[in-house]
MOPAC internal coordinates of N, CA, C and O (Angstrom, degrees):
PM7 1SCF
backbone

  N    0.0000 0     0.00 0     0.00 0    0    0    0
  C    1.4493 1     0.00 0     0.00 0    1    0    0
  C    1.5125 1   109.70 1     0.00 0    2    1    0
  O    1.2310 1   121.56 1   -30.94 1    3    2    1
  N    1.2391 1   114.61 1   149.06 1    3    2    1
  C    1.4823 1   119.00 1  -175.11 1    5    3    2
  C    1.5001 1   112.27 1   -89.08 1    6    5    3
  O    1.2310 1   121.62 1   -23.30 1    7    6    5
  N    1.3219 1   114.50 1   156.70 1    7    6    5
  C    1.4413 1   119.82 1  -179.83 1    9    7    6
  C    1.5468 1   109.14 1   -67.24 1   10    9    7
  O    1.2310 1   120.04 1   148.61 1   11   10    9
  N    1.3018 1   117.54 1   -31.39 1   11   10    9
  C    1.4628 1   121.17 1   179.30 1   13   11   10
  C    1.5229 1   110.81 1   -63.86 1   14   13   11
  O    1.2310 1   120.16 1   142.05 1   15   14   13
  N    1.3352 1   117.30 1   -37.95 1   15   14   13
  C    1.4636 1   120.43 1   178.55 1   17   15   14
  C    1.5184 1   110.00 1   -67.27 1   18   17   15
  O    1.2310 1   120.11 1   138.46 1   19   18   17
  N    1.3177 1   117.40 1   -41.54 1   19   18   17
  C    1.4642 1   120.63 1   178.52 1   21   19   18
  C    1.5183 1   110.04 1   -62.89 1   22   21   19
  O    1.2310 1   120.30 1   137.73 1   23   22   21
  N    1.3089 1   117.03 1   -42.27 1   23   22   21
  C    1.4591 1   120.36 1   177.94 1   25   23   22
  C    1.5279 1   111.89 1   -62.52 1   26   25   23
  O    1.2310 1   120.47 1   141.11 1   27   26   25
  N    1.3117 1   116.71 1   -38.89 1   27   26   25
  C    1.4548 1   120.70 1   178.29 1   29   27   26
  C    1.5449 1   110.88 1   -63.29 1   30   29   27
  O    1.2310 1   120.63 1   139.23 1   31   30   29
  N    1.3350 1   116.40 1   -40.77 1   31   30   29
  C    1.4526 1   120.65 1   177.45 1   33   31   30
  C    1.5301 1   111.44 1   -66.43 1   34   33   31
  O    1.2310 1   121.21 1   142.22 1   35   34   33
  N    1.3194 1   115.29 1   -37.78 1   35   34   33
  C    1.4814 1   117.77 1   178.19 1   37   35   34
  C    1.5276 1   111.86 1   -68.16 1   38   37   35
  O    1.2310 1   120.42 1   143.69 1   39   38   37
  N    1.3273 1   116.79 1   -36.31 1   39   38   37
  C    1.4467 1   121.05 1   175.59 1   41   39   38
  C    1.5328 1   110.15 1   -63.79 1   42   41   39
  O    1.2310 1   121.10 1   134.79 1   43   42   41
  N    1.3524 1   115.49 1   -45.21 1   43   42   41
  C    1.4468 1   120.16 1   178.39 1   45   43   42
  C    1.5363 1   110.98 1   -60.19 1   46   45   43
  O    1.2310 1   120.52 1   138.80 1   47   46   45
  N    1.3262 1   116.62 1   -41.20 1   47   46   45
  C    1.4792 1   119.86 1   178.88 1   49   47   46
  C    1.5052 1   110.57 1   -65.31 1   50   49   47
  O    1.2310 1   119.87 1   140.42 1   51   50   49
  N    1.3130 1   117.85 1   -39.58 1   51   50   49
  C    1.4690 1   120.65 1   178.01 1   53   51   50
  C    1.5012 1   110.95 1   -63.23 1   54   53   51
  O    1.2310 1   119.67 1   141.86 1   55   54   53
  N    1.3003 1   118.24 1   -38.14 1   55   54   53
  C    1.4741 1   121.07 1   178.19 1   57   55   54
  C    1.5432 1   109.81 1   -69.12 1   58   57   55
  O    1.2310 1   119.80 1   144.92 1   59   58   57
  N    1.3192 1   117.99 1   -35.08 1   59   58   57
  C    1.4560 1   120.40 1   177.91 1   61   59   58
  C    1.5246 1   111.02 1   -64.84 1   62   61   59
  O    1.2310 1   120.32 1   141.58 1   63   62   61
  N    1.3052 1   117.00 1   -38.42 1   63   62   61
  C    1.4673 1   122.65 1  -178.65 1   65   63   62
  C    1.5480 1   113.83 1   -89.34 1   66   65   63
  O    1.2310 1   121.54 1   165.43 1   67   66   65
  N    1.3205 1   114.65 1   -14.57 1   67   66   65
  C    1.4507 1   121.42 1  -179.12 1   69   67   66
  C    1.5090 1   113.43 1    61.55 1   70   69   67
  O    1.2310 1   121.53 1  -142.51 1   71   70   69
  N    1.3568 1   114.68 1    37.49 1   71   70   69
  C    1.4551 1   121.57 1   178.23 1   73   71   70
  C    1.5380 1   107.83 1  -163.64 1   74   73   71
  O    1.2310 1   120.89 1    -8.87 1   75   74   73
  N    1.3201 1   115.90 1   171.13 1   75   74   73
  C    1.4533 1   119.67 1   174.20 1   77   75   74
  C    1.5075 1   108.92 1   -76.73 1   78   77   75
  O    1.2310 1   121.17 1   -33.72 1   79   78   77
  N    1.3427 1   115.37 1   146.28 1   79   78   77
  C    1.4539 1   120.00 1   178.76 1   81   79   78
  C    1.5078 1   111.29 1   -81.80 1   82   81   79
  O    1.2310 1   120.81 1   -28.95 1   83   82   81
  N    1.3383 1   116.06 1   151.05 1   83   82   81
  C    1.4565 1   121.77 1   175.71 1   85   83   82
  C    1.5325 1   109.69 1   -78.87 1   86   85   83
  O    1.2310 1   120.32 1    -9.93 1   87   86   85
  N    1.2955 1   117.00 1   170.07 1   87   86   85
  C    1.4850 1   120.16 1   176.26 1   89   87   86
  C    1.5213 1   110.46 1   -61.35 1   90   89   87
  O    1.2310 1   120.60 1   139.54 1   91   90   89
  N    1.3188 1   116.46 1   -40.46 1   91   90   89
  C    1.4627 1   120.19 1  -178.12 1   93   91   90
  C    1.5305 1   110.86 1   -65.34 1   94   93   91
  O    1.2310 1   120.71 1   138.98 1   95   94   93
  N    1.3280 1   116.25 1   -41.02 1   95   94   93
  C    1.4682 1   119.73 1  -179.35 1   97   95   94
  C    1.5626 1   109.93 1   -67.27 1   98   97   95
  O    1.2310 1   120.59 1   140.46 1   99   98   97
  N    1.3128 1   116.48 1   -39.54 1   99   98   97
  C    1.4592 1   120.47 1   177.12 1  101   99   98
  C    1.5330 1   109.47 1   -63.18 1  102  101   99
  O    1.2310 1   120.77 1   137.29 1  103  102  101
  N    1.3253 1   116.13 1   -42.71 1  103  102  101
  C    1.4712 1   120.21 1   179.85 1  105  103  102
  C    1.5258 1   110.13 1   -64.34 1  106  105  103
  O    1.2310 1   119.84 1   143.73 1  107  106  105
  N    1.3184 1   117.91 1   -36.27 1  107  106  105
  C    1.4710 1   121.12 1  -179.35 1  109  107  106
  C    1.5317 1   109.80 1   -65.27 1  110  109  107
  O    1.2310 1   119.53 1   141.84 1  111  110  109
  N    1.3150 1   118.50 1   -38.16 1  111  110  109
  C    1.4758 1   122.12 1   176.39 1  113  111  110
  C    1.5299 1   109.90 1   -62.95 1  114  113  111
  O    1.2310 1   120.71 1   138.02 1  115  114  113
  N    1.3250 1   116.26 1   -41.98 1  115  114  113
  C    1.4607 1   121.37 1   177.73 1  117  115  114
  C    1.5235 1   112.09 1   -63.89 1  118  117  115
  O    1.2310 1   120.66 1   141.73 1  119  118  117
  N    1.3134 1   116.35 1   -38.27 1  119  118  117
  C    1.4662 1   121.36 1   176.66 1  121  119  118
  C    1.5046 1   112.67 1   -62.65 1  122  121  119
  O    1.2310 1   120.97 1   138.87 1  123  122  121
  N    1.3313 1   115.74 1   -41.13 1  123  122  121
  C    1.4721 1   120.57 1   178.38 1  125  123  122
  C    1.5217 1   109.93 1   -64.59 1  126  125  123
  O    1.2310 1   119.73 1   144.25 1  127  126  125
  N    1.3294 1   118.13 1   -35.75 1  127  126  125
  C    1.4701 1   121.62 1   176.05 1  129  127  126
  C    1.5144 1   109.61 1   -62.55 1  130  129  127
  O    1.2310 1   121.04 1   132.60 1  131  130  129
  N    1.3587 1   115.62 1   -47.40 1  131  130  129
  C    1.4600 1   119.40 1  -177.14 1  133  131  130
  C    1.5446 1   112.17 1   -65.66 1  134  133  131
  O    1.2310 1   120.69 1   146.88 1  135  134  133
  N    1.3294 1   116.29 1   -33.12 1  135  134  133
  C    1.4744 1   119.14 1   177.47 1  137  135  134
  C    1.5042 1   113.26 1   -72.91 1  138  137  135
  O    1.2310 1   121.39 1   164.58 1  139  138  137
  N    1.3448 1   114.94 1   -15.42 1  139  138  137
  C    1.4407 1   118.47 1  -178.29 1  141  139  138
  C    1.5165 1   114.66 1    88.18 1  142  141  139
  O    1.2310 1   120.36 1  -170.31 1  143  142  141
  N    1.3106 1   116.91 1     9.69 1  143  142  141
  C    1.4394 1   121.62 1   178.72 1  145  143  142
  C    1.5417 1   111.75 1   -80.87 1  146  145  143
  O    1.2310 1   120.11 1   157.73 1  147  146  145
  N    1.3026 1   117.40 1   -22.27 1  147  146  145
  C    1.4380 1   122.50 1  -178.60 1  149  147  146
  C    1.5411 1   108.25 1  -119.25 1  150  149  147
  O    1.2310 1   121.34 1   -73.09 1  151  150  149
  N    1.3309 1   115.04 1   106.91 1  151  150  149
  C    1.4244 1   121.33 1  -176.76 1  153  151  150
  C    1.5209 1   111.33 1  -124.07 1  154  153  151
  O    1.2310 1   119.86 1   -23.61 1  155  154  153
  N    1.3440 1   117.88 1   156.39 1  155  154  153
  C    1.4631 1   120.41 1  -174.05 1  157  155  154
  C    1.5254 1   116.32 1   -61.65 1  158  157  155
  O    1.2310 1   119.85 1   148.60 1  159  158  157
  N    1.3475 1   117.88 1   -31.40 1  159  158  157
  C    1.4764 1   119.99 1  -174.52 1  161  159  158
  C    1.5045 1   114.01 1   -95.11 1  162  161  159
  O    1.2310 1   119.86 1  -154.81 1  163  162  161
  N    1.3553 1   117.87 1    25.19 1  163  162  161
  C    1.4643 1   122.20 1   177.39 1  165  163  162
  C    1.5347 1   110.25 1   -76.10 1  166  165  163
  O    1.2310 1   120.11 1   -26.19 1  167  166  165
  N    1.2992 1   117.40 1   153.81 1  167  166  165
  C    1.4342 1   117.98 1   172.13 1  169  167  166
  C    1.5474 1   107.71 1   -78.00 1  170  169  167
  O    1.2310 1   121.15 1   -19.74 1  171  170  169
  N    1.3226 1   115.40 1   160.26 1  171  170  169
  C    1.4545 1   121.18 1  -169.33 1  173  171  170
  C    1.5459 1   112.39 1   -62.83 1  174  173  171
  O    1.2310 1   120.21 1   139.90 1  175  174  173
  N    1.3024 1   117.20 1   -40.10 1  175  174  173
  C    1.4629 1   121.99 1  -178.19 1  177  175  174
  C    1.5039 1   110.75 1   -63.64 1  178  177  175
  O    1.2310 1   119.98 1   134.38 1  179  178  177
  N    1.3308 1   117.65 1   -45.62 1  179  178  177
  C    1.4660 1   121.93 1  -179.94 1  181  179  178
  C    1.5199 1   110.19 1   -67.41 1  182  181  179
  O    1.2310 1   119.81 1   139.57 1  183  182  181
  N    1.3258 1   117.96 1   -40.43 1  183  182  181
  C    1.4692 1   121.13 1   178.98 1  185  183  182
  C    1.5147 1   111.33 1   -61.03 1  186  185  183
  O    1.2310 1   120.33 1   133.51 1  187  186  185
  N    1.3131 1   116.98 1   -46.49 1  187  186  185
  C    1.4621 1   121.31 1   178.34 1  189  187  186
  C    1.5286 1   111.42 1   -60.72 1  190  189  187
  O    1.2310 1   120.72 1   140.39 1  191  190  189
  N    1.3345 1   116.23 1   -39.61 1  191  190  189
  C    1.4446 1   120.23 1   179.15 1  193  191  190
  C    1.5239 1   111.53 1   -63.72 1  194  193  191
  O    1.2310 1   120.15 1   136.64 1  195  194  193
  N    1.3045 1   117.32 1   -43.36 1  195  194  193
  C    1.4544 1   121.00 1   178.27 1  197  195  194
  C    1.5311 1   111.82 1   -63.95 1  198  197  195
  O    1.2310 1   120.59 1   136.66 1  199  198  197
  N    1.3123 1   116.47 1   -43.34 1  199  198  197
  C    1.4421 1   121.56 1   179.04 1  201  199  198
  C    1.5267 1   110.98 1   -64.19 1  202  201  199
  O    1.2310 1   120.70 1   135.60 1  203  202  201
  N    1.3330 1   116.27 1   -44.40 1  203  202  201
  C    1.4730 1   120.14 1   177.51 1  205  203  202
  C    1.4771 1   112.37 1   -61.60 1  206  205  203
  O    1.2310 1   119.09 1   137.64 1  207  206  205
  N    1.3097 1   119.34 1   -42.36 1  207  206  205
  C    1.4712 1   123.49 1   178.92 1  209  207  206
  C    1.5220 1   109.69 1   -64.22 1  210  209  207
  O    1.2310 1   119.71 1   137.78 1  211  210  209
  N    1.3403 1   118.15 1   -42.22 1  211  210  209
  C    1.4700 1   121.53 1   178.81 1  213  211  210
  C    1.5056 1   111.55 1   -60.55 1  214  213  211
  O    1.2310 1   120.91 1   134.44 1  215  214  213
  N    1.3344 1   115.86 1   -45.56 1  215  214  213
  C    1.4604 1   119.79 1  -178.35 1  217  215  214
  C    1.5306 1   110.19 1   -66.19 1  218  217  215
  O    1.2310 1   120.23 1   136.29 1  219  218  217
  N    1.3294 1   117.17 1   -43.71 1  219  218  217
  C    1.4546 1   120.56 1  -177.67 1  221  219  218
  C    1.5215 1   111.10 1   -66.65 1  222  221  219
  O    1.2310 1   119.71 1   154.46 1  223  222  221
  N    1.3310 1   118.15 1   -25.54 1  223  222  221
  C    1.4636 1   119.76 1  -177.26 1  225  223  222
  C    1.5282 1   112.82 1   -70.09 1  226  225  223
  O    1.2310 1   119.68 1   158.37 1  227  226  225
  N    1.3078 1   118.22 1   -21.63 1  227  226  225
  C    1.4529 1   120.79 1  -177.16 1  229  227  226
  C    1.5045 1   112.37 1  -107.73 1  230  229  227
  O    1.2310 1   119.47 1   176.13 1  231  230  229
  N    1.3154 1   118.61 1    -3.87 1  231  230  229
  C    1.4675 1   121.46 1  -179.07 1  233  231  230
  C    1.5301 1   108.63 1   -82.20 1  234  233  231
  O    1.2310 1   120.54 1   -43.83 1  235  234  233
  N    1.3060 1   116.57 1   136.17 1  235  234  233
  C    1.4876 1   119.19 1   177.77 1  237  235  234
  C    1.5116 1   110.50 1   -73.65 1  238  237  235
  O    1.2310 1   121.36 1   -21.10 1  239  238  237
  N    1.3108 1   115.00 1   158.90 1  239  238  237
  C    1.4457 1   119.54 1   175.91 1  241  239  238
  C    1.5173 1   111.91 1    98.46 1  242  241  239
  O    1.2310 1   121.85 1    14.29 1  243  242  241
  N    1.2837 1   114.07 1  -165.71 1  243  242  241
  C    1.4305 1   123.87 1  -174.93 1  245  243  242
  C    1.5392 1   110.93 1   -70.43 1  246  245  243
  O    1.2310 1   120.52 1   -39.51 1  247  246  245
  N    1.3052 1   116.62 1   140.49 1  247  246  245
  C    1.4537 1   120.86 1   177.20 1  249  247  246
  C    1.5068 1   108.05 1   -86.62 1  250  249  247
  O    1.2310 1   120.18 1   -62.66 1  251  250  249
  N    1.3387 1   117.27 1   117.34 1  251  250  249
  C    1.4500 1   121.78 1  -176.02 1  253  251  250
  C    1.5309 1   108.15 1  -107.72 1  254  253  251
  O    1.2310 1   120.47 1   -45.58 1  255  254  253
  N    1.3239 1   116.70 1   134.42 1  255  254  253
  C    1.4283 1   121.99 1   177.31 1  257  255  254
  C    1.5280 1   108.67 1   -88.59 1  258  257  255
  O    1.2310 1   120.62 1   -29.38 1  259  258  257
  N    1.3169 1   116.43 1   150.62 1  259  258  257
  C    1.4509 1   120.83 1   177.95 1  261  259  258
  C    1.5099 1   109.12 1   -64.71 1  262  261  259
  O    1.2310 1   121.11 1   -40.71 1  263  262  261
  N    1.3090 1   115.47 1   139.29 1  263  262  261
  C    1.4701 1   119.85 1   175.48 1  265  263  262
  C    1.5133 1   114.65 1    89.49 1  266  265  263
  O    1.2310 1   120.97 1  -177.27 1  267  266  265
  N    1.3352 1   115.75 1     2.73 1  267  266  265
  C    1.4752 1   117.69 1   179.11 1  269  267  266
  C    1.4764 1   111.36 1  -115.31 1  270  269  267
  O    1.2310 1   120.10 1   180.00 1  271  270  269

């Protein structure tokens, strides 16, 4: 995967959270790429779900589900 693709996903994640990502959150997105959970030909809903899960996995505090 290209660095440009990773940067695009990080920008998308920043827009989802409406803030800059931390180093840990950026690393979590990279780990999902390495595990093969985040691939270029995913549909948008699934991609956002994987990114959201990766970011939430490294954030301290309570794990909050969307819609609650």
